[in-house]
N, CA, C and O atoms as a Tinker XYZ file with bonds, in Angstrom:
   332  protein
     1  N      0.830000   -1.154000    0.049000    73     2
     2  CA    -0.052000   -0.014000    0.022000    64     1     3
     3  C      0.906000    1.219000   -0.022000    63     2     4     5
     4  O      2.053000    1.178000    0.424000    81     3
     5  N      0.360000    2.279000   -0.577000    73     3     6
     6  CA     1.094000    3.483000   -0.724000    64     5     7
     7  C      0.163000    4.654000   -0.091000    63     6     8     9
     8  O     -1.055000    4.607000   -0.266000    81     7
     9  N      0.666000    5.530000    0.526000    73     7    10
    10  CA    -0.148000    6.659000    1.098000    64     9    11
    11  C      0.251000    7.922000    0.411000    63    10    12    13
    12  O      1.431000    8.128000    0.130000    81    11
    13  N     -0.710000    8.785000    0.129000    73    11    14
    14  CA    -0.491000   10.117000   -0.318000    64    13    15
    15  C     -1.358000   11.092000    0.388000    63    14    16    17
    16  O     -2.050000   10.747000    1.346000    81    15
    17  N     -1.332000   12.284000   -0.063000    73    15    18
    18  CA    -2.169000   13.408000    0.630000    64    17    19
    19  C     -3.225000   13.807000   -0.429000    63    18    20    21
    20  O     -2.936000   14.064000   -1.598000    81    19
    21  N     -4.479000   13.836000    0.088000    73    19    22
    22  CA    -5.598000   14.155000   -0.701000    64    21    23
    23  C     -5.752000   15.684000   -0.697000    63    22    24    25
    24  O     -5.027000   16.398000   -0.005000    81    23
    25  N     -6.711000   16.156000   -1.486000    73    23    26
    26  CA    -6.960000   17.605000   -1.663000    64    25    27
    27  C     -7.354000   18.326000   -0.394000    63    26    28    29
    28  O     -7.264000   19.553000   -0.349000    81    27
    29  N     -7.785000   17.628000    0.639000    73    27    30
    30  CA    -8.072000   18.232000    1.910000    64    29    31
    31  C     -7.025000   17.998000    2.975000    63    30    32    33
    32  O     -7.293000   18.201000    4.160000    81    31
    33  N     -5.858000   17.582000    2.585000    73    31    34
    34  CA    -4.742000   17.311000    3.492000    64    33    35
    35  C     -4.819000   16.090000    4.268000    63    34    36    37
    36  O     -4.080000   15.903000    5.235000    81    35
    37  N     -5.775000   15.168000    3.841000    73    35    38
    38  CA    -5.990000   13.864000    4.564000    64    37    39
    39  C     -5.208000   12.883000    3.889000    63    38    40    41
    40  O     -4.936000   13.006000    2.695000    81    39
    41  N     -4.804000   11.849000    4.625000    73    39    42
    42  CA    -4.127000   10.719000    3.950000    64    41    43
    43  C     -5.061000    9.890000    2.995000    63    42    44    45
    44  O     -6.183000    9.519000    3.338000    81    43
    45  N     -4.538000    9.649000    1.846000    73    43    46
    46  CA    -5.262000    8.780000    0.886000    64    45    47
    47  C     -4.488000    7.505000    0.660000    63    46    48    49
    48  O     -3.314000    7.588000    0.302000    81    47
    49  N     -5.047000    6.355000    0.839000    73    47    50
    50  CA    -4.364000    5.081000    0.551000    64    49    51
    51  C     -4.594000    4.589000   -0.767000    63    50    52    53
    52  O     -5.727000    4.688000   -1.237000    81    51
    53  N     -3.621000    4.043000   -1.462000    73    51    54
    54  CA    -3.749000    3.331000   -2.758000    64    53    55
    55  C     -3.134000    2.005000   -2.600000    63    54    56    57
    56  O     -2.029000    1.843000   -2.082000    81    55
    57  N     -3.931000    0.992000   -3.091000    73    55    58
    58  CA    -3.419000   -0.398000   -3.091000    64    57    59
    59  C     -2.522000   -0.632000   -4.306000    63    58    60    61
    60  O     -2.981000   -0.474000   -5.437000    81    59
    61  N     -1.244000   -1.008000   -4.100000    73    59    62
    62  CA    -0.367000   -1.320000   -5.152000    64    61    63
    63  C     -0.587000   -2.777000   -5.561000    63    62    64    65
    64  O     -0.310000   -3.692000   -4.785000    81    63
    65  N     -1.082000   -2.987000   -6.774000    73    63    66
    66  CA    -1.351000   -4.422000   -7.200000    64    65    67
    67  C     -0.305000   -5.004000   -8.039000    63    66    68    69
    68  O     -0.502000   -6.095000   -8.574000    81    67
    69  N      0.798000   -4.364000   -8.199000    73    67    70
    70  CA     1.893000   -4.893000   -8.943000    64    69    71
    71  C      2.383000   -6.098000   -8.262000    63    70    72    73
    72  O      2.475000   -6.047000   -7.035000    81    71
    73  N      2.730000   -7.241000   -8.917000    73    71    74
    74  CA     3.238000   -8.443000   -8.252000    64    73    75
    75  C      4.587000   -8.201000   -7.731000    63    74    76    77
    76  O      5.367000   -7.452000   -8.320000    81    75
    77  N      4.887000   -8.815000   -6.638000    73    75    78
    78  CA     6.200000   -8.708000   -6.004000    64    77    79
    79  C      7.254000   -9.484000   -6.776000    63    78    80    81
    80  O      6.910000  -10.531000   -7.324000    81    79
    81  N      8.455000   -9.076000   -6.861000    73    79    82
    82  CA     9.454000   -9.955000   -7.538000    64    81    83
    83  C      9.719000  -11.200000   -6.629000    63    82    84    85
    84  O      9.542000  -11.149000   -5.412000    81    83
    85  N     10.143000  -12.299000   -7.270000    73    83    86
    86  CA    10.405000  -13.556000   -6.509000    64    85    87
    87  C     11.526000  -13.240000   -5.481000    63    86    88    89
    88  O     12.502000  -12.534000   -5.735000    81    87
    89  N     11.272000  -13.848000   -4.284000    73    87    90
    90  CA    12.289000  -13.725000   -3.211000    64    89    91
    91  C     13.422000  -14.647000   -3.526000    63    90    92    93
    92  O     13.250000  -15.700000   -4.141000    81    91
    93  N     14.588000  -14.232000   -3.094000    73    91    94
    94  CA    15.810000  -14.958000   -3.296000    64    93    95
    95  C     15.752000  -16.190000   -2.214000    63    94    96    97
    96  O     15.321000  -16.024000   -1.073000    81    95
    97  N     16.192000  -17.325000   -2.660000    73    95    98
    98  CA    16.308000  -18.446000   -1.722000    64    97    99
    99  C     17.398000  -18.193000   -0.739000    63    98   100   101
   100  O     18.540000  -17.914000   -1.106000    81    99
   101  N     17.039000  -18.292000    0.536000    73    99   102
   102  CA    18.109000  -17.942000    1.575000    64   101   103
   103  C     19.208000  -19.039000    1.538000    63   102   104   105
   104  O     18.939000  -20.183000    1.171000    81   103
   105  N     20.381000  -18.684000    1.905000    73   103   106
   106  CA    21.557000  -19.529000    2.109000    64   105   107
   107  C     21.468000  -20.009000    3.538000    63   106   108   109
   108  O     21.442000  -19.175000    4.443000    81   107
   109  N     21.417000  -21.345000    3.803000    73   107   110
   110  CA    21.347000  -21.832000    5.179000    64   109   111
   111  C     22.707000  -22.451000    5.487000    63   110   112   113
   112  O     23.431000  -22.921000    4.610000    81   111
   113  N     23.018000  -22.422000    6.817000    73   111   114
   114  CA    24.218000  -23.072000    7.244000    64   113   115
   115  C     23.796000  -24.583000    7.534000    63   114   116   117
   116  O     22.614000  -24.909000    7.428000    81   115
   117  N     24.736000  -25.457000    7.884000    73   115   118
   118  CA    24.532000  -26.854000    8.028000    64   117   119
   119  C     23.526000  -27.169000    9.097000    63   118   120   121
   120  O     22.721000  -28.085000    8.929000    81   119
   121  N     23.543000  -26.423000   10.220000    73   119   122
   122  CA    22.573000  -26.724000   11.281000    64   121   123
   123  C     21.117000  -26.291000   10.796000    63   122   124   125
   124  O     20.144000  -26.995000   11.071000    81   123
   125  N     21.004000  -25.164000   10.098000    73   123   126
   126  CA    19.767000  -24.802000    9.657000    64   125   127
   127  C     19.186000  -25.747000    8.618000    63   126   128   129
   128  O     17.987000  -26.024000    8.604000    81   127
   129  N     20.114000  -26.264000    7.698000    73   127   130
   130  CA    19.697000  -27.280000    6.765000    64   129   131
   131  C     19.285000  -28.525000    7.390000    63   130   132   133
   132  O     18.417000  -29.195000    6.830000    81   131
   133  N     19.804000  -28.918000    8.486000    73   131   134
   134  CA    19.333000  -30.107000    9.224000    64   133   135
   135  C     17.849000  -29.959000    9.684000    63   134   136   137
   136  O     17.059000  -30.901000    9.624000    81   135
   137  N     17.499000  -28.647000   10.175000    73   135   138
   138  CA    16.124000  -28.434000   10.533000    64   137   139
   139  C     15.213000  -28.590000    9.354000    63   138   140   141
   140  O     14.156000  -29.213000    9.460000    81   139
   141  N     15.608000  -28.025000    8.208000    73   139   142
   142  CA    14.783000  -28.115000    6.976000    64   141   143
   143  C     14.640000  -29.631000    6.520000    63   142   144   145
   144  O     13.589000  -30.031000    6.018000    81   143
   145  N     15.648000  -30.390000    6.698000    73   143   146
   146  CA    15.560000  -31.775000    6.248000    64   145   147
   147  C     14.903000  -32.698000    7.208000    63   146   148   149
   148  O     14.587000  -33.842000    6.883000    81   147
   149  N     14.697000  -32.204000    8.389000    73   147   150
   150  CA    13.976000  -33.122000    9.451000    64   149   151
   151  C     12.565000  -33.420000    8.975000    63   150   152   153
   152  O     11.818000  -32.496000    8.655000    81   151
   153  N     12.186000  -34.680000    8.922000    73   151   154
   154  CA    10.914000  -35.001000    8.439000    64   153   155
   155  C     10.017000  -35.879000    9.345000    63   154   156   157
   156  O      8.855000  -36.138000    9.031000    81   155
   157  N     10.564000  -36.300000   10.414000    73   155   158
   158  CA     9.853000  -37.290000   11.380000    64   157   159
   159  C      9.507000  -36.567000   12.755000    63   158   160   161
   160  O     10.365000  -36.321000   13.603000    81   159
   161  N      8.263000  -36.279000   12.874000    73   159   162
   162  CA     7.830000  -35.759000   14.209000    64   161   163
   163  C      8.091000  -34.291000   14.468000    63   162   164   165
   164  O      8.626000  -33.580000   13.618000    81   163
   165  N      7.704000  -33.844000   15.663000    73   163   166
   166  CA     7.884000  -32.478000   15.909000    64   165   167
   167  C      9.298000  -32.103000   16.107000    63   166   168   169
   168  O     10.163000  -32.958000   16.297000    81   167
   169  N      9.545000  -30.835000   16.065000    73   167   170
   170  CA    10.916000  -30.321000   16.159000    64   169   171
   171  C     10.934000  -28.945000   16.878000    63   170   172   173
   172  O     10.259000  -28.021000   16.425000    81   171
   173  N     11.675000  -28.797000   17.963000    73   171   174
   174  CA    11.821000  -27.571000   18.629000    64   173   175
   175  C     13.154000  -26.892000   18.130000    63   174   176   177
   176  O     14.218000  -27.511000   18.122000    81   175
   177  N     13.043000  -25.654000   17.737000    73   175   178
   178  CA    14.264000  -24.847000   17.230000    64   177   179
   179  C     14.542000  -23.716000   18.326000    63   178   180   181
   180  O     13.734000  -22.813000   18.542000    81   179
   181  N     15.702000  -23.846000   18.964000    73   179   182
   182  CA    16.032000  -22.855000   20.000000    64   181   183
   183  C     17.388000  -22.270000   19.443000    63   182   184   185
   184  O     18.291000  -22.996000   19.028000    81   183
   185  N     17.446000  -20.970000   19.469000    73   183   186
   186  CA    18.650000  -20.228000   19.135000    64   185   187
   187  C     18.571000  -18.855000   19.516000    63   186   188   189
   188  O     17.470000  -18.372000   19.783000    81   187
   189  N     19.691000  -18.119000   19.576000    73   187   190
   190  CA    19.685000  -16.769000   19.981000    64   189   191
   191  C     19.123000  -15.815000   18.977000    63   190   192   193
   192  O     18.893000  -16.221000   17.838000    81   191
   193  N     18.876000  -14.526000   19.330000    73   191   194
   194  CA    18.336000  -13.500000   18.420000    64   193   195
   195  C     19.226000  -13.323000   17.214000    63   194   196   197
   196  O     20.453000  -13.352000   17.310000    81   195
   197  N     18.572000  -13.137000   16.055000    73   195   198
   198  CA    19.314000  -12.827000   14.816000    64   197   199
   199  C     19.980000  -14.032000   14.180000    63   198   200   201
   200  O     20.806000  -13.836000   13.288000    81   199
   201  N     19.686000  -15.246000   14.564000    73   199   202
   202  CA    20.379000  -16.391000   14.072000    64   201   203
   203  C     19.683000  -17.103000   12.926000    63   202   204   205
   204  O     20.129000  -18.150000   12.457000    81   203
   205  N     18.577000  -16.510000   12.486000    73   203   206
   206  CA    17.886000  -17.061000   11.341000    64   205   207
   207  C     16.758000  -18.171000   11.762000    63   206   208   209
   208  O     16.399000  -19.014000   10.940000    81   207
   209  N     16.281000  -18.132000   12.932000    73   207   210
   210  CA    15.309000  -19.164000   13.267000    64   209   211
   211  C     14.079000  -19.039000   12.413000    63   210   212   213
   212  O     13.665000  -20.042000   11.831000    81   211
   213  N     13.471000  -17.902000   12.295000    73   211   214
   214  CA    12.255000  -17.730000   11.501000    64   213   215
   215  C     12.416000  -18.132000   10.032000    63   214   216   217
   216  O     11.595000  -18.834000    9.441000    81   215
   217  N     13.565000  -17.624000    9.469000    73   215   218
   218  CA    13.880000  -18.085000    8.103000    64   217   219
   219  C     14.014000  -19.540000    7.950000    63   218   220   221
   220  O     13.498000  -20.094000    6.980000    81   219
   221  N     14.674000  -20.205000    8.841000    73   219   222
   222  CA    14.794000  -21.672000    8.859000    64   221   223
   223  C     13.496000  -22.364000    9.048000    63   222   224   225
   224  O     13.286000  -23.401000    8.419000    81   223
   225  N     12.614000  -21.886000    9.855000    73   223   226
   226  CA    11.353000  -22.544000   10.015000    64   225   227
   227  C     10.450000  -22.311000    8.802000    63   226   228   229
   228  O      9.674000  -23.201000    8.454000    81   227
   229  N     10.523000  -21.126000    8.132000    73   227   230
   230  CA     9.753000  -20.950000    6.906000    64   229   231
   231  C     10.308000  -21.819000    5.830000    63   230   232   233
   232  O      9.516000  -22.331000    5.039000    81   231
   233  N     11.518000  -22.027000    5.724000    73   231   234
   234  CA    12.151000  -22.860000    4.711000    64   233   235
   235  C     11.736000  -24.318000    5.000000    63   234   236   237
   236  O     11.465000  -25.056000    4.052000    81   235
   237  N     11.678000  -24.748000    6.233000    73   235   238
   238  CA    11.274000  -26.159000    6.545000    64   237   239
   239  C      9.806000  -26.257000    6.149000    63   238   240   241
   240  O      9.438000  -27.258000    5.534000    81   239
   241  N      8.973000  -25.330000    6.444000    73   239   242
   242  CA     7.544000  -25.387000    6.006000    64   241   243
   243  C      7.416000  -25.465000    4.496000    63   242   244   245
   244  O      6.621000  -26.243000    3.968000    81   243
   245  N      8.209000  -24.648000    3.803000    73   243   246
   246  CA     8.109000  -24.645000    2.299000    64   245   247
   247  C      8.531000  -26.024000    1.782000    63   246   248   249
   248  O      7.911000  -26.589000    0.882000    81   247
   249  N      9.648000  -26.563000    2.404000    73   247   250
   250  CA    10.100000  -28.016000    2.010000    64   249   251
   251  C      9.065000  -28.953000    2.263000    63   250   252   253
   252  O      8.988000  -29.866000    1.441000    81   251
   253  N      8.258000  -28.953000    3.186000    73   251   254
   254  CA     7.225000  -29.894000    3.527000    64   253   255
   255  C      6.027000  -29.695000    2.562000    63   254   256   257
   256  O      5.461000  -30.673000    2.074000    81   255
   257  N      5.674000  -28.528000    2.313000    73   255   258
   258  CA     4.565000  -28.219000    1.347000    64   257   259
   259  C      4.865000  -28.610000   -0.013000    63   258   260   261
   260  O      3.965000  -29.004000   -0.755000    81   259
   261  N      6.210000  -28.517000   -0.436000    73   259   262
   262  CA     6.510000  -28.763000   -1.844000    64   261   263
   263  C      7.246000  -30.144000   -2.025000    63   262   264   265
   264  O      7.818000  -30.405000   -3.083000    81   263
   265  N      7.218000  -31.006000   -0.984000    73   263   266
   266  CA     7.822000  -32.224000   -1.014000    64   265   267
   267  C      7.309000  -33.087000   -2.213000    63   266   268   269
   268  O      6.100000  -33.315000   -2.252000    81   267
   269  N      8.057000  -33.548000   -3.118000    73   267   270
   270  CA     7.431000  -34.323000   -4.241000    64   269   271
   271  C      7.014000  -35.729000   -3.881000    63   270   272   273
   272  O      6.251000  -36.340000   -4.629000    81   271
   273  N      7.463000  -36.255000   -2.805000    73   271   274
   274  CA     7.106000  -37.601000   -2.344000    64   273   275
   275  C      5.867000  -37.639000   -1.487000    63   274   276   277
   276  O      4.899000  -38.345000   -1.772000    81   275
   277  N      5.929000  -36.835000   -0.395000    73   275   278
   278  CA     4.840000  -36.805000    0.556000    64   277   279
   279  C      4.571000  -35.311000    0.988000    63   278   280   281
   280  O      5.019000  -34.882000    2.051000    81   279
   281  N      3.828000  -34.537000    0.131000    73   279   282
   282  CA     3.723000  -33.224000    0.511000    64   281   283
   283  C      2.642000  -33.125000    1.673000    63   282   284   285
   284  O      1.730000  -33.944000    1.781000    81   283
   285  N      2.823000  -32.058000    2.524000    73   283   286
   286  CA     1.941000  -31.851000    3.659000    64   285   287
   287  C      0.947000  -30.797000    3.162000    63   286   288   289
   288  O      1.351000  -29.825000    2.523000    81   287
   289  N     -0.286000  -30.969000    3.433000    73   287   290
   290  CA    -1.329000  -30.018000    3.117000    64   289   291
   291  C     -1.235000  -28.736000    3.890000    63   290   292   293
   292  O     -0.999000  -28.782000    5.097000    81   291
   293  N     -1.398000  -27.643000    3.294000    73   291   294
   294  CA    -1.189000  -26.311000    3.979000    64   293   295
   295  C     -2.104000  -26.193000    5.211000    63   294   296   297
   296  O     -1.717000  -25.532000    6.175000    81   295
   297  N     -3.252000  -26.781000    5.222000    73   295   298
   298  CA    -4.151000  -26.674000    6.394000    64   297   299
   299  C     -3.714000  -27.563000    7.526000    63   298   300   301
   300  O     -4.399000  -27.651000    8.545000    81   299
   301  N     -2.527000  -28.262000    7.362000    73   299   302
   302  CA    -2.009000  -29.176000    8.373000    64   301   303
   303  C     -0.785000  -28.552000    9.045000    63   302   304   305
   304  O     -0.134000  -29.225000    9.845000    81   303
   305  N     -0.438000  -27.263000    8.745000    73   303   306
   306  CA     0.721000  -26.648000    9.279000    64   305   307
   307  C      0.395000  -25.596000   10.256000    63   306   308   309
   308  O     -0.471000  -24.757000   10.009000    81   307
   309  N      1.061000  -25.613000   11.359000    73   307   310
   310  CA     0.916000  -24.605000   12.406000    64   309   311
   311  C      2.270000  -24.225000   12.884000    63   310   312   313
   312  O      3.001000  -25.054000   13.427000    81   311
   313  N      2.606000  -23.042000   12.701000    73   311   314
   314  CA     4.034000  -22.526000   13.002000    64   313   315
   315  C      3.821000  -21.397000   14.028000    63   314   316   317
   316  O      2.972000  -20.526000   13.841000    81   315
   317  N      4.601000  -21.433000   15.097000    73   315   318
   318  CA     4.527000  -20.418000   16.094000    64   317   319
   319  C      5.951000  -19.905000   16.312000    63   318   320   321
   320  O      6.893000  -20.680000   16.477000    81   319
   321  N      6.075000  -18.604000   16.307000    73   319   322
   322  CA     7.425000  -17.925000   16.607000    64   321   323
   323  C      7.087000  -16.836000   17.597000    63   322   324   325
   324  O      5.989000  -16.281000   17.573000    81   323
   325  N      8.015000  -16.535000   18.453000    73   323   326
   326  CA     7.836000  -15.480000   19.432000    64   325   327
   327  C      8.997000  -14.569000   19.318000    63   326   328   329
   328  O     10.136000  -14.987000   19.111000    81   327
   329  N      8.692000  -13.302000   19.459000    73   327   330
   330  CA     9.702000  -12.258000   19.373000    64   329   331
   331  C     10.031000  -11.624000   20.729000    63   330   332
   332  O     10.870000  -10.726000   20.802000    81   331
């Protein structure tokens, strides 16, 4: 969304409908890749601030949704992160 100023000095919102460019695939380290590759059961990811936990979890979800052998249905995914 973009905001501008209308003729009465009030904010006017415009919805930008241009498609977003594709996001670059993140580069994961070996420990992050182990999380993405984990396929059996629940997994708890603990790490310090700024270490890429959310990116790693998102990539793990993408890997499960797009798995060519046994894809997970999107309505079967629950991801929780805390800031």
